[in-house]
Steps between C-alpha positions, in 0.01 A plus 500: 500500500688594190374802298354406157718749310801295635395206294491705199859637574642151585619400147672831454666477855622151406632620166688790669640268766621239253662781296681624810620138577630460137689833526659402835595164357655675200690740728637210709596306189666808348696566829612135521610512134699829538665381813593142408502467119576823312382857487554844356716743703585858441882569536631852534824660615849552359682196638416282213576756209534426202324165535191643663400866462515743785148626445362155529395198306262209537671171524386127530629347819521122480476357857398129474830375316702659785287332756527163324867524429661753728852380432485559132563875502756601235754778480368785304134443595276775605328415835250654731587475873393651829741772582743399777496856613126564495296198512183679396660570155527254195822584296635395163871401462725300267657170642874538490620215706367164621595304803865403499582776249783759562384832413669839478314710764494812285666501156421872465695590820223725613412317830804273543838447354478323168753236633276395783330158445258299693384135493121472459381271795285199453123607472584856388543683180685832406277753335568839332294761307605563145561874583772471755515871596116495605470151630484373864592135464732230628785756501301661784352209678705204402364167385131464497324187639326313221195482727451867412454442142141511377542408122649593174428791250388300193411788263439877472131544399466876484567726328410272209790654279743367746356148551786266583518146617808484750735207508814400671757698303805491723862482427716365786843317528489130601792398713 
């Protein structure tokens, strides 16, 4: 036998239950959107100075266009990728070379002779941080598999006074 007070509480219990289900649905939808379409990411560290500040900035990571058109990466684009050194980390780097490009391993001469060049293999890209002195990038671990690329950095959102929409501004020599 059900206690009589339970009948009085039944509408409130249903309402709480439905609210919980709505919150869970929203959480799943938010997660799916962030992992597959786009999301806000906090980027911090010295490797992308002066493009991204060392103390950290909020950026918009665009994932869906890369998933739909993975071969349309461009030189100069900022990308997010799973670190080849530490797969638990997501890093941000600039695309320097595409499959088939011949790139200078280290134009600064800090990590390799500035005369050393490499052919970027099919299915790989060459990435670098904008602050060569503080960046771990393709100069350290070589060409990066395109399968590690998560998405592109579309814009800096915060701080508001530095709001920027990023584009493919790259200068390179065609052969």
